[in-house]
mmCIF file of the N, C-alpha and C atoms, coordinates in Angstrom:
data_MODEL
# 
_entry.id   MODEL 
# 
loop_
_atom_site.group_PDB 
_atom_site.id 
_atom_site.type_symbol 
_atom_site.label_atom_id 
_atom_site.label_alt_id 
_atom_site.label_comp_id 
_atom_site.label_asym_id 
_atom_site.label_entity_id 
_atom_site.label_seq_id 
_atom_site.pdbx_PDB_ins_code 
_atom_site.Cartn_x 
_atom_site.Cartn_y 
_atom_site.Cartn_z 
_atom_site.occupancy 
_atom_site.B_iso_or_equiv 
_atom_site.pdbx_formal_charge 
_atom_site.auth_seq_id 
_atom_site.auth_comp_id 
_atom_site.auth_asym_id 
_atom_site.auth_atom_id 
_atom_site.pdbx_PDB_model_num 
ATOM 1   N N  . MET A 1 1  ? 22.082  8.066   26.498  1.00 0.00 ? 1  MET A N  1 
ATOM 2   C CA . MET A 1 1  ? 21.250  7.614   25.406  1.00 0.00 ? 1  MET A CA 1 
ATOM 3   C C  . MET A 1 1  ? 21.073  8.768   24.429  1.00 0.00 ? 1  MET A C  1 
ATOM 4   N N  . LYS A 1 2  ? 21.272  8.474   23.168  1.00 0.00 ? 2  LYS A N  1 
ATOM 5   C CA . LYS A 1 2  ? 21.131  9.490   22.137  1.00 0.00 ? 2  LYS A CA 1 
ATOM 6   C C  . LYS A 1 2  ? 19.889  9.178   21.311  1.00 0.00 ? 2  LYS A C  1 
ATOM 7   N N  . ILE A 1 3  ? 19.018  10.153  21.152  1.00 0.00 ? 3  ILE A N  1 
ATOM 8   C CA . ILE A 1 3  ? 17.783  9.983   20.393  1.00 0.00 ? 3  ILE A CA 1 
ATOM 9   C C  . ILE A 1 3  ? 17.907  10.786  19.103  1.00 0.00 ? 3  ILE A C  1 
ATOM 10  N N  . ILE A 1 4  ? 17.641  10.118  17.987  1.00 0.00 ? 4  ILE A N  1 
ATOM 11  C CA . ILE A 1 4  ? 17.697  10.780  16.690  1.00 0.00 ? 4  ILE A CA 1 
ATOM 12  C C  . ILE A 1 4  ? 16.322  10.672  16.047  1.00 0.00 ? 4  ILE A C  1 
ATOM 13  N N  . LEU A 1 5  ? 15.795  11.789  15.611  1.00 0.00 ? 5  LEU A N  1 
ATOM 14  C CA . LEU A 1 5  ? 14.506  11.816  14.930  1.00 0.00 ? 5  LEU A CA 1 
ATOM 15  C C  . LEU A 1 5  ? 14.739  11.856  13.425  1.00 0.00 ? 5  LEU A C  1 
ATOM 16  N N  . VAL A 1 6  ? 14.026  11.014  12.703  1.00 0.00 ? 6  VAL A N  1 
ATOM 17  C CA . VAL A 1 6  ? 14.109  11.000  11.246  1.00 0.00 ? 6  VAL A CA 1 
ATOM 18  C C  . VAL A 1 6  ? 12.699  10.962  10.676  1.00 0.00 ? 6  VAL A C  1 
ATOM 19  N N  . ARG A 1 7  ? 12.603  11.368  9.437   1.00 0.00 ? 7  ARG A N  1 
ATOM 20  C CA . ARG A 1 7  ? 11.314  11.346  8.743   1.00 0.00 ? 7  ARG A CA 1 
ATOM 21  C C  . ARG A 1 7  ? 11.106  9.953   8.164   1.00 0.00 ? 7  ARG A C  1 
ATOM 22  N N  . LEU A 1 8  ? 9.959   9.352   8.443   1.00 0.00 ? 8  LEU A N  1 
ATOM 23  C CA . LEU A 1 8  ? 9.654   8.026   7.919   1.00 0.00 ? 8  LEU A CA 1 
ATOM 24  C C  . LEU A 1 8  ? 8.859   8.157   6.632   1.00 0.00 ? 8  LEU A C  1 
ATOM 25  N N  . GLY A 1 9  ? 9.218   7.356   5.661   1.00 0.00 ? 9  GLY A N  1 
ATOM 26  C CA . GLY A 1 9  ? 8.465   7.309   4.418   1.00 0.00 ? 9  GLY A CA 1 
ATOM 27  C C  . GLY A 1 9  ? 7.278   6.377   4.555   1.00 0.00 ? 9  GLY A C  1 
ATOM 28  N N  . THR A 1 10 ? 6.464   6.328   3.519   1.00 0.00 ? 10 THR A N  1 
ATOM 29  C CA . THR A 1 10 ? 5.268   5.492   3.518   1.00 0.00 ? 10 THR A CA 1 
ATOM 30  C C  . THR A 1 10 ? 5.627   4.023   3.688   1.00 0.00 ? 10 THR A C  1 
ATOM 31  N N  . LYS A 1 11 ? 6.675   3.581   3.002   1.00 0.00 ? 11 LYS A N  1 
ATOM 32  C CA . LYS A 1 11 ? 7.077   2.176   3.075   1.00 0.00 ? 11 LYS A CA 1 
ATOM 33  C C  . LYS A 1 11 ? 7.468   1.795   4.504   1.00 0.00 ? 11 LYS A C  1 
ATOM 34  N N  . ASP A 1 12 ? 8.206   2.671   5.178   1.00 0.00 ? 12 ASP A N  1 
ATOM 35  C CA . ASP A 1 12 ? 8.613   2.390   6.554   1.00 0.00 ? 12 ASP A CA 1 
ATOM 36  C C  . ASP A 1 12 ? 7.424   2.392   7.505   1.00 0.00 ? 12 ASP A C  1 
ATOM 37  N N  . LEU A 1 13 ? 6.482   3.304   7.289   1.00 0.00 ? 13 LEU A N  1 
ATOM 38  C CA . LEU A 1 13 ? 5.289   3.350   8.143   1.00 0.00 ? 13 LEU A CA 1 
ATOM 39  C C  . LEU A 1 13 ? 4.435   2.102   7.964   1.00 0.00 ? 13 LEU A C  1 
ATOM 40  N N  . VAL A 1 14 ? 4.330   1.626   6.729   1.00 0.00 ? 14 VAL A N  1 
ATOM 41  C CA . VAL A 1 14 ? 3.558   0.407   6.475   1.00 0.00 ? 14 VAL A CA 1 
ATOM 42  C C  . VAL A 1 14 ? 4.217   -0.780  7.165   1.00 0.00 ? 14 VAL A C  1 
ATOM 43  N N  . THR A 1 15 ? 5.543   -0.867  7.079   1.00 0.00 ? 15 THR A N  1 
ATOM 44  C CA . THR A 1 15 ? 6.264   -1.952  7.734   1.00 0.00 ? 15 THR A CA 1 
ATOM 45  C C  . THR A 1 15 ? 6.065   -1.902  9.245   1.00 0.00 ? 15 THR A C  1 
ATOM 46  N N  . LEU A 1 16 ? 6.141   -0.720  9.810   1.00 0.00 ? 16 LEU A N  1 
ATOM 47  C CA . LEU A 1 16 ? 5.923   -0.556  11.247  1.00 0.00 ? 16 LEU A CA 1 
ATOM 48  C C  . LEU A 1 16 ? 4.506   -0.978  11.632  1.00 0.00 ? 16 LEU A C  1 
ATOM 49  N N  . ALA A 1 17 ? 3.529   -0.536  10.859  1.00 0.00 ? 17 ALA A N  1 
ATOM 50  C CA . ALA A 1 17 ? 2.134   -0.896  11.147  1.00 0.00 ? 17 ALA A CA 1 
ATOM 51  C C  . ALA A 1 17 ? 1.943   -2.407  11.058  1.00 0.00 ? 17 ALA A C  1 
ATOM 52  N N  . GLN A 1 18 ? 2.524   -3.055  10.055  1.00 0.00 ? 18 GLN A N  1 
ATOM 53  C CA . GLN A 1 18 ? 2.403   -4.502  9.914   1.00 0.00 ? 18 GLN A CA 1 
ATOM 54  C C  . GLN A 1 18 ? 3.010   -5.233  11.112  1.00 0.00 ? 18 GLN A C  1 
ATOM 55  N N  . ARG A 1 19 ? 4.152   -4.755  11.574  1.00 0.00 ? 19 ARG A N  1 
ATOM 56  C CA . ARG A 1 19 ? 4.796   -5.402  12.729  1.00 0.00 ? 19 ARG A CA 1 
ATOM 57  C C  . ARG A 1 19 ? 3.980   -5.232  13.999  1.00 0.00 ? 19 ARG A C  1 
ATOM 58  N N  . VAL A 1 20 ? 3.434   -4.044  14.185  1.00 0.00 ? 20 VAL A N  1 
ATOM 59  C CA . VAL A 1 20 ? 2.612   -3.808  15.379  1.00 0.00 ? 20 VAL A CA 1 
ATOM 60  C C  . VAL A 1 20 ? 1.363   -4.678  15.326  1.00 0.00 ? 20 VAL A C  1 
ATOM 61  N N  . ILE A 1 21 ? 0.728   -4.738  14.172  1.00 0.00 ? 21 ILE A N  1 
ATOM 62  C CA . ILE A 1 21 ? -0.490  -5.543  14.028  1.00 0.00 ? 21 ILE A CA 1 
ATOM 63  C C  . ILE A 1 21 ? -0.188  -7.022  14.234  1.00 0.00 ? 21 ILE A C  1 
ATOM 64  N N  . SER A 1 22 ? 0.946   -7.508  13.727  1.00 0.00 ? 22 SER A N  1 
ATOM 65  C CA . SER A 1 22 ? 1.287   -8.923  13.939  1.00 0.00 ? 22 SER A CA 1 
ATOM 66  C C  . SER A 1 22 ? 1.549   -9.210  15.415  1.00 0.00 ? 22 SER A C  1 
ATOM 67  N N  . ASN A 1 23 ? 2.136   -8.254  16.127  1.00 0.00 ? 23 ASN A N  1 
ATOM 68  C CA . ASN A 1 23 ? 2.332   -8.427  17.571  1.00 0.00 ? 23 ASN A CA 1 
ATOM 69  C C  . ASN A 1 23 ? 1.003   -8.418  18.316  1.00 0.00 ? 23 ASN A C  1 
ATOM 70  N N  . ILE A 1 24 ? 0.081   -7.591  17.872  1.00 0.00 ? 24 ILE A N  1 
ATOM 71  C CA . ILE A 1 24 ? -1.252  -7.559  18.494  1.00 0.00 ? 24 ILE A CA 1 
ATOM 72  C C  . ILE A 1 24 ? -1.928  -8.911  18.320  1.00 0.00 ? 24 ILE A C  1 
ATOM 73  N N  . GLN A 1 25 ? -1.855  -9.445  17.103  1.00 0.00 ? 25 GLN A N  1 
ATOM 74  C CA . GLN A 1 25 ? -2.549  -10.695 16.801  1.00 0.00 ? 25 GLN A CA 1 
ATOM 75  C C  . GLN A 1 25 ? -1.862  -11.917 17.398  1.00 0.00 ? 25 GLN A C  1 
ATOM 76  N N  . SER A 1 26 ? -0.594  -11.798 17.756  1.00 0.00 ? 26 SER A N  1 
ATOM 77  C CA . SER A 1 26 ? 0.126   -12.951 18.309  1.00 0.00 ? 26 SER A CA 1 
ATOM 78  C C  . SER A 1 26 ? -0.390  -13.344 19.690  1.00 0.00 ? 26 SER A C  1 
ATOM 79  N N  . GLY A 1 27 ? -0.918  -12.393 20.428  1.00 0.00 ? 27 GLY A N  1 
ATOM 80  C CA . GLY A 1 27 ? -1.422  -12.677 21.758  1.00 0.00 ? 27 GLY A CA 1 
ATOM 81  C C  . GLY A 1 27 ? -0.356  -12.658 22.848  1.00 0.00 ? 27 GLY A C  1 
ATOM 82  N N  . LYS A 1 28 ? 0.873   -12.332 22.484  1.00 0.00 ? 28 LYS A N  1 
ATOM 83  C CA . LYS A 1 28 ? 1.958   -12.308 23.469  1.00 0.00 ? 28 LYS A CA 1 
ATOM 84  C C  . LYS A 1 28 ? 1.824   -11.138 24.441  1.00 0.00 ? 28 LYS A C  1 
ATOM 85  N N  . TYR A 1 29 ? 1.183   -10.086 24.002  1.00 0.00 ? 29 TYR A N  1 
ATOM 86  C CA . TYR A 1 29 ? 1.079   -8.873  24.817  1.00 0.00 ? 29 TYR A CA 1 
ATOM 87  C C  . TYR A 1 29 ? -0.398  -8.559  25.065  1.00 0.00 ? 29 TYR A C  1 
ATOM 88  N N  . PRO A 1 30 ? -0.983  -9.113  26.124  1.00 0.00 ? 30 PRO A N  1 
ATOM 89  C CA . PRO A 1 30 ? -2.416  -8.927  26.373  1.00 0.00 ? 30 PRO A CA 1 
ATOM 90  C C  . PRO A 1 30 ? -2.806  -7.469  26.641  1.00 0.00 ? 30 PRO A C  1 
ATOM 91  N N  . VAL A 1 31 ? -1.852  -6.642  27.038  1.00 0.00 ? 31 VAL A N  1 
ATOM 92  C CA . VAL A 1 31 ? -2.147  -5.241  27.335  1.00 0.00 ? 31 VAL A CA 1 
ATOM 93  C C  . VAL A 1 31 ? -2.637  -4.509  26.085  1.00 0.00 ? 31 VAL A C  1 
ATOM 94  N N  . ILE A 1 32 ? -2.098  -4.874  24.913  1.00 0.00 ? 32 ILE A N  1 
ATOM 95  C CA . ILE A 1 32 ? -2.465  -4.153  23.683  1.00 0.00 ? 32 ILE A CA 1 
ATOM 96  C C  . ILE A 1 32 ? -3.552  -4.852  22.871  1.00 0.00 ? 32 ILE A C  1 
ATOM 97  N N  . THR A 1 33 ? -4.045  -5.980  23.363  1.00 0.00 ? 33 THR A N  1 
ATOM 98  C CA . THR A 1 33 ? -5.022  -6.752  22.592  1.00 0.00 ? 33 THR A CA 1 
ATOM 99  C C  . THR A 1 33 ? -6.299  -5.964  22.323  1.00 0.00 ? 33 THR A C  1 
ATOM 100 N N  . ASN A 1 34 ? -6.858  -5.339  23.324  1.00 0.00 ? 34 ASN A N  1 
ATOM 101 C CA . ASN A 1 34 ? -8.114  -4.606  23.145  1.00 0.00 ? 34 ASN A CA 1 
ATOM 102 C C  . ASN A 1 34 ? -7.940  -3.097  23.313  1.00 0.00 ? 34 ASN A C  1 
ATOM 103 N N  . HIS A 1 35 ? -6.767  -2.615  23.056  1.00 0.00 ? 35 HIS A N  1 
ATOM 104 C CA . HIS A 1 35 ? -6.487  -1.191  23.230  1.00 0.00 ? 35 HIS A CA 1 
ATOM 105 C C  . HIS A 1 35 ? -7.094  -0.396  22.064  1.00 0.00 ? 35 HIS A C  1 
ATOM 106 N N  . PRO A 1 36 ? -7.736  0.755   22.344  1.00 0.00 ? 36 PRO A N  1 
ATOM 107 C CA . PRO A 1 36 ? -8.367  1.551   21.274  1.00 0.00 ? 36 PRO A CA 1 
ATOM 108 C C  . PRO A 1 36 ? -7.369  2.045   20.221  1.00 0.00 ? 36 PRO A C  1 
ATOM 109 N N  . LEU A 1 37 ? -6.154  2.354   20.627  1.00 0.00 ? 37 LEU A N  1 
ATOM 110 C CA . LEU A 1 37 ? -5.159  2.827   19.670  1.00 0.00 ? 37 LEU A CA 1 
ATOM 111 C C  . LEU A 1 37 ? -4.780  1.729   18.673  1.00 0.00 ? 37 LEU A C  1 
ATOM 112 N N  . THR A 1 38 ? -4.627  0.509   19.159  1.00 0.00 ? 38 THR A N  1 
ATOM 113 C CA . THR A 1 38 ? -4.265  -0.585  18.258  1.00 0.00 ? 38 THR A CA 1 
ATOM 114 C C  . THR A 1 38 ? -5.432  -0.944  17.339  1.00 0.00 ? 38 THR A C  1 
ATOM 115 N N  . ALA A 1 39 ? -6.657  -0.803  17.835  1.00 0.00 ? 39 ALA A N  1 
ATOM 116 C CA . ALA A 1 39 ? -7.828  -1.046  16.989  1.00 0.00 ? 39 ALA A CA 1 
ATOM 117 C C  . ALA A 1 39 ? -7.899  -0.005  15.874  1.00 0.00 ? 39 ALA A C  1 
ATOM 118 N N  . THR A 1 40 ? -7.596  1.247   16.199  1.00 0.00 ? 40 THR A N  1 
ATOM 119 C CA . THR A 1 40 ? -7.586  2.309   15.196  1.00 0.00 ? 40 THR A CA 1 
ATOM 120 C C  . THR A 1 40 ? -6.482  2.074   14.181  1.00 0.00 ? 40 THR A C  1 
ATOM 121 N N  . LEU A 1 41 ? -5.310  1.649   14.649  1.00 0.00 ? 41 LEU A N  1 
ATOM 122 C CA . LEU A 1 41 ? -4.202  1.355   13.744  1.00 0.00 ? 41 LEU A CA 1 
ATOM 123 C C  . LEU A 1 41 ? -4.574  0.241   12.773  1.00 0.00 ? 41 LEU A C  1 
ATOM 124 N N  . ALA A 1 42 ? -5.164  -0.834  13.285  1.00 0.00 ? 42 ALA A N  1 
ATOM 125 C CA . ALA A 1 42 ? -5.551  -1.955  12.431  1.00 0.00 ? 42 ALA A CA 1 
ATOM 126 C C  . ALA A 1 42 ? -6.600  -1.533  11.410  1.00 0.00 ? 42 ALA A C  1 
ATOM 127 N N  . ALA A 1 43 ? -7.568  -0.726  11.822  1.00 0.00 ? 43 ALA A N  1 
ATOM 128 C CA . ALA A 1 43 ? -8.608  -0.262  10.897  1.00 0.00 ? 43 ALA A CA 1 
ATOM 129 C C  . ALA A 1 43 ? -8.015  0.650   9.821   1.00 0.00 ? 43 ALA A C  1 
ATOM 130 N N  . SER A 1 44 ? -7.123  1.535   10.216  1.00 0.00 ? 44 SER A N  1 
ATOM 131 C CA . SER A 1 44 ? -6.482  2.435   9.252   1.00 0.00 ? 44 SER A CA 1 
ATOM 132 C C  . SER A 1 44 ? -5.623  1.656   8.265   1.00 0.00 ? 44 SER A C  1 
ATOM 133 N N  . TYR A 1 45 ? -4.917  0.657   8.772   1.00 0.00 ? 45 TYR A N  1 
ATOM 134 C CA . TYR A 1 45 ? -4.074  -0.155  7.903   1.00 0.00 ? 45 TYR A CA 1 
ATOM 135 C C  . TYR A 1 45 ? -4.920  -0.914  6.887   1.00 0.00 ? 45 TYR A C  1 
ATOM 136 N N  . MET A 1 46 ? -6.058  -1.447  7.319   1.00 0.00 ? 46 MET A N  1 
ATOM 137 C CA . MET A 1 46 ? -6.924  -2.180  6.392   1.00 0.00 ? 46 MET A CA 1 
ATOM 138 C C  . MET A 1 46 ? -7.418  -1.266  5.278   1.00 0.00 ? 46 MET A C  1 
ATOM 139 N N  . GLU A 1 47 ? -7.772  -0.014  5.604   1.00 0.00 ? 47 GLU A N  1 
ATOM 140 C CA . GLU A 1 47 ? -8.212  0.945   4.587   1.00 0.00 ? 47 GLU A CA 1 
ATOM 141 C C  . GLU A 1 47 ? -7.075  1.252   3.620   1.00 0.00 ? 47 GLU A C  1 
ATOM 142 N N  . TYR A 1 48 ? -5.871  1.434   4.147   1.00 0.00 ? 48 TYR A N  1 
ATOM 143 C CA . TYR A 1 48 ? -4.712  1.708   3.309   1.00 0.00 ? 48 TYR A CA 1 
ATOM 144 C C  . TYR A 1 48 ? -4.415  0.518   2.398   1.00 0.00 ? 48 TYR A C  1 
ATOM 145 N N  . ASP A 1 49 ? -4.477  -0.677  2.954   1.00 0.00 ? 49 ASP A N  1 
ATOM 146 C CA . ASP A 1 49 ? -4.150  -1.878  2.200   1.00 0.00 ? 49 ASP A CA 1 
ATOM 147 C C  . ASP A 1 49 ? -5.126  -2.096  1.046   1.00 0.00 ? 49 ASP A C  1 
ATOM 148 N N  . LYS A 1 50 ? -6.399  -1.760  1.254   1.00 0.00 ? 50 LYS A N  1 
ATOM 149 C CA . LYS A 1 50 ? -7.391  -1.887  0.179   1.00 0.00 ? 50 LYS A CA 1 
ATOM 150 C C  . LYS A 1 50 ? -7.005  -1.038  -1.018  1.00 0.00 ? 50 LYS A C  1 
ATOM 151 N N  . VAL A 1 51 ? -6.570  0.178   -0.760  1.00 0.00 ? 51 VAL A N  1 
ATOM 152 C CA . VAL A 1 51 ? -6.222  1.102   -1.834  1.00 0.00 ? 51 VAL A CA 1 
ATOM 153 C C  . VAL A 1 51 ? -4.866  0.752   -2.435  1.00 0.00 ? 51 VAL A C  1 
ATOM 154 N N  . TYR A 1 52 ? -3.919  0.417   -1.590  1.00 0.00 ? 52 TYR A N  1 
ATOM 155 C CA . TYR A 1 52 ? -2.557  0.158   -2.045  1.00 0.00 ? 52 TYR A CA 1 
ATOM 156 C C  . TYR A 1 52 ? -2.472  -1.126  -2.862  1.00 0.00 ? 52 TYR A C  1 
ATOM 157 N N  . ALA A 1 53 ? -3.156  -2.158  -2.434  1.00 0.00 ? 53 ALA A N  1 
ATOM 158 C CA . ALA A 1 53 ? -3.075  -3.457  -3.092  1.00 0.00 ? 53 ALA A CA 1 
ATOM 159 C C  . ALA A 1 53 ? -4.030  -3.573  -4.275  1.00 0.00 ? 53 ALA A C  1 
ATOM 160 N N  . LYS A 1 54 ? -4.883  -2.606  -4.469  1.00 0.00 ? 54 LYS A N  1 
ATOM 161 C CA . LYS A 1 54 ? -5.875  -2.656  -5.536  1.00 0.00 ? 54 LYS A CA 1 
ATOM 162 C C  . LYS A 1 54 ? -5.189  -2.583  -6.898  1.00 0.00 ? 54 LYS A C  1 
ATOM 163 N N  . GLN A 1 55 ? -5.549  -3.487  -7.789  1.00 0.00 ? 55 GLN A N  1 
ATOM 164 C CA . GLN A 1 55 ? -5.026  -3.438  -9.137  1.00 0.00 ? 55 GLN A CA 1 
ATOM 165 C C  . GLN A 1 55 ? -5.881  -2.495  -9.962  1.00 0.00 ? 55 GLN A C  1 
ATOM 166 N N  . VAL A 1 56 ? -5.238  -1.546  -10.581 1.00 0.00 ? 56 VAL A N  1 
ATOM 167 C CA . VAL A 1 56 ? -5.954  -0.554  -11.368 1.00 0.00 ? 56 VAL A CA 1 
ATOM 168 C C  . VAL A 1 56 ? -6.090  -1.065  -12.790 1.00 0.00 ? 56 VAL A C  1 
ATOM 169 N N  . TYR A 1 57 ? -7.304  -1.119  -13.276 1.00 0.00 ? 57 TYR A N  1 
ATOM 170 C CA . TYR A 1 57 ? -7.551  -1.533  -14.643 1.00 0.00 ? 57 TYR A CA 1 
ATOM 171 C C  . TYR A 1 57 ? -8.711  -0.714  -15.166 1.00 0.00 ? 57 TYR A C  1 
ATOM 172 N N  . SER A 1 58 ? -8.459  0.014   -16.229 1.00 0.00 ? 58 SER A N  1 
ATOM 173 C CA . SER A 1 58 ? -9.472  0.916   -16.758 1.00 0.00 ? 58 SER A CA 1 
ATOM 174 C C  . SER A 1 58 ? -10.432 0.231   -17.708 1.00 0.00 ? 58 SER A C  1 
ATOM 175 N N  . GLY A 1 59 ? -10.063 -0.961  -18.213 1.00 0.00 ? 59 GLY A N  1 
ATOM 176 C CA . GLY A 1 59 ? -10.900 -1.634  -19.190 1.00 0.00 ? 59 GLY A CA 1 
ATOM 177 C C  . GLY A 1 59 ? -10.645 -1.145  -20.603 1.00 0.00 ? 59 GLY A C  1 
ATOM 178 N N  . LYS A 1 60 ? -9.685  -0.269  -20.777 1.00 0.00 ? 60 LYS A N  1 
ATOM 179 C CA . LYS A 1 60 ? -9.394  0.304   -22.097 1.00 0.00 ? 60 LYS A CA 1 
ATOM 180 C C  . LYS A 1 60 ? -8.102  -0.247  -22.682 1.00 0.00 ? 60 LYS A C  1 
ATOM 181 N N  . GLY A 1 61 ? -7.654  -1.372  -22.186 1.00 0.00 ? 61 GLY A N  1 
ATOM 182 C CA . GLY A 1 61 ? -6.381  -1.945  -22.628 1.00 0.00 ? 61 GLY A CA 1 
ATOM 183 C C  . GLY A 1 61 ? -6.325  -2.209  -24.117 1.00 0.00 ? 61 GLY A C  1 
ATOM 184 N N  . LYS A 1 62 ? -7.402  -2.779  -24.691 1.00 0.00 ? 62 LYS A N  1 
ATOM 185 C CA . LYS A 1 62 ? -7.412  -3.076  -26.125 1.00 0.00 ? 62 LYS A CA 1 
ATOM 186 C C  . LYS A 1 62 ? -7.421  -1.791  -26.943 1.00 0.00 ? 62 LYS A C  1 
ATOM 187 N N  . ASP A 1 63 ? -8.196  -0.806  -26.512 1.00 0.00 ? 63 ASP A N  1 
ATOM 188 C CA . ASP A 1 63 ? -8.250  0.469   -27.232 1.00 0.00 ? 63 ASP A CA 1 
ATOM 189 C C  . ASP A 1 63 ? -6.889  1.154   -27.232 1.00 0.00 ? 63 ASP A C  1 
ATOM 190 N N  . VAL A 1 64 ? -6.219  1.135   -26.105 1.00 0.00 ? 64 VAL A N  1 
ATOM 191 C CA . VAL A 1 64 ? -4.904  1.766   -25.998 1.00 0.00 ? 64 VAL A CA 1 
ATOM 192 C C  . VAL A 1 64 ? -3.895  1.011   -26.849 1.00 0.00 ? 64 VAL A C  1 
ATOM 193 N N  . ALA A 1 65 ? -3.943  -0.321  -26.805 1.00 0.00 ? 65 ALA A N  1 
ATOM 194 C CA . ALA A 1 65 ? -3.015  -1.130  -27.596 1.00 0.00 ? 65 ALA A CA 1 
ATOM 195 C C  . ALA A 1 65 ? -3.234  -0.892  -29.087 1.00 0.00 ? 65 ALA A C  1 
ATOM 196 N N  . THR A 1 66 ? -4.487  -0.783  -29.513 1.00 0.00 ? 66 THR A N  1 
ATOM 197 C CA . THR A 1 66 ? -4.788  -0.516  -30.918 1.00 0.00 ? 66 THR A CA 1 
ATOM 198 C C  . THR A 1 66 ? -4.278  0.856   -31.331 1.00 0.00 ? 66 THR A C  1 
ATOM 199 N N  . ALA A 1 67 ? -4.496  1.853   -30.493 1.00 0.00 ? 67 ALA A N  1 
ATOM 200 C CA . ALA A 1 67 ? -4.020  3.204   -30.798 1.00 0.00 ? 67 ALA A CA 1 
ATOM 201 C C  . ALA A 1 67 ? -2.497  3.240   -30.859 1.00 0.00 ? 67 ALA A C  1 
ATOM 202 N N  . ASP A 1 68 ? -1.839  2.534   -29.972 1.00 0.00 ? 68 ASP A N  1 
ATOM 203 C CA . ASP A 1 68 ? -0.380  2.478   -29.994 1.00 0.00 ? 68 ASP A CA 1 
ATOM 204 C C  . ASP A 1 68 ? 0.123   1.818   -31.276 1.00 0.00 ? 68 ASP A C  1 
ATOM 205 N N  . HIS A 1 69 ? -0.527  0.734   -31.660 1.00 0.00 ? 69 HIS A N  1 
ATOM 206 C CA . HIS A 1 69 ? -0.118  0.027   -32.872 1.00 0.00 ? 69 HIS A CA 1 
ATOM 207 C C  . HIS A 1 69 ? -0.300  0.919   -34.103 1.00 0.00 ? 69 HIS A C  1 
ATOM 208 N N  . GLU A 1 70 ? -1.426  1.596   -34.180 1.00 0.00 ? 70 GLU A N  1 
ATOM 209 C CA . GLU A 1 70 ? -1.676  2.493   -35.318 1.00 0.00 ? 70 GLU A CA 1 
ATOM 210 C C  . GLU A 1 70 ? -0.660  3.634   -35.354 1.00 0.00 ? 70 GLU A C  1 
ATOM 211 N N  . ARG A 1 71 ? -0.328  4.165   -34.202 1.00 0.00 ? 71 ARG A N  1 
ATOM 212 C CA . ARG A 1 71 ? 0.674   5.223   -34.136 1.00 0.00 ? 71 ARG A CA 1 
ATOM 213 C C  . ARG A 1 71 ? 2.031   4.705   -34.600 1.00 0.00 ? 71 ARG A C  1 
ATOM 214 N N  . ASP A 1 72 ? 2.385   3.498   -34.147 1.00 0.00 ? 72 ASP A N  1 
ATOM 215 C CA . ASP A 1 72 ? 3.661   2.910   -34.556 1.00 0.00 ? 72 ASP A CA 1 
ATOM 216 C C  . ASP A 1 72 ? 3.724   2.684   -36.063 1.00 0.00 ? 72 ASP A C  1 
ATOM 217 N N  . LEU A 1 73 ? 2.596   2.257   -36.658 1.00 0.00 ? 73 LEU A N  1 
ATOM 218 C CA . LEU A 1 73 ? 2.560   2.058   -38.112 1.00 0.00 ? 73 LEU A CA 1 
ATOM 219 C C  . LEU A 1 73 ? 2.752   3.373   -38.848 1.00 0.00 ? 73 LEU A C  1 
ATOM 220 N N  . CYS A 1 74 ? 2.140   4.434   -38.344 1.00 0.00 ? 74 CYS A N  1 
ATOM 221 C CA . CYS A 1 74 ? 2.279   5.758   -38.967 1.00 0.00 ? 74 CYS A CA 1 
ATOM 222 C C  . CYS A 1 74 ? 3.717   6.267   -38.867 1.00 0.00 ? 74 CYS A C  1 
ATOM 223 N N  . LEU A 1 75 ? 4.385   5.981   -37.764 1.00 0.00 ? 75 LEU A N  1 
ATOM 224 C CA . LEU A 1 75 ? 5.759   6.433   -37.575 1.00 0.00 ? 75 LEU A CA 1 
ATOM 225 C C  . LEU A 1 75 ? 6.738   5.673   -38.464 1.00 0.00 ? 75 LEU A C  1 
ATOM 226 N N  . GLU A 1 76 ? 6.409   4.393   -38.776 1.00 0.00 ? 76 GLU A N  1 
ATOM 227 C CA . GLU A 1 76 ? 7.292   3.590   -39.603 1.00 0.00 ? 76 GLU A CA 1 
ATOM 228 C C  . GLU A 1 76 ? 7.258   4.013   -41.062 1.00 0.00 ? 76 GLU A C  1 
ATOM 229 N N  . GLN A 1 77 ? 6.104   4.525   -41.527 1.00 0.00 ? 77 GLN A N  1 
ATOM 230 C CA . GLN A 1 77 ? 5.969   4.925   -42.930 1.00 0.00 ? 77 GLN A CA 1 
ATOM 231 C C  . GLN A 1 77 ? 6.622   6.277   -43.148 1.00 0.00 ? 77 GLN A C  1 
ATOM 232 N N  . PRO A 1 78 ? 7.360   6.419   -44.302 1.00 0.00 ? 78 PRO A N  1 
ATOM 233 C CA . PRO A 1 78 ? 8.019   7.709   -44.564 1.00 0.00 ? 78 PRO A CA 1 
ATOM 234 C C  . PRO A 1 78 ? 7.082   8.812   -44.932 1.00 0.00 ? 78 PRO A C  1 
# 
């Protein structure tokens, strides 16, 4: 058996966490249902998901659009 270690990126870690959590919730493996490590993983994933899935909106969209338009008008004039 050959073992190869590689560095996992954030996307791969999220996918791994999602698969583990779905296996926990499926009920197929009762050994991991109430395990402290899986509870910690699920809690950490929920915290990550809140930040990752959050839509960022500053509320300054109209101000930025107006400034961009004014800048574009200034650039068009000789």
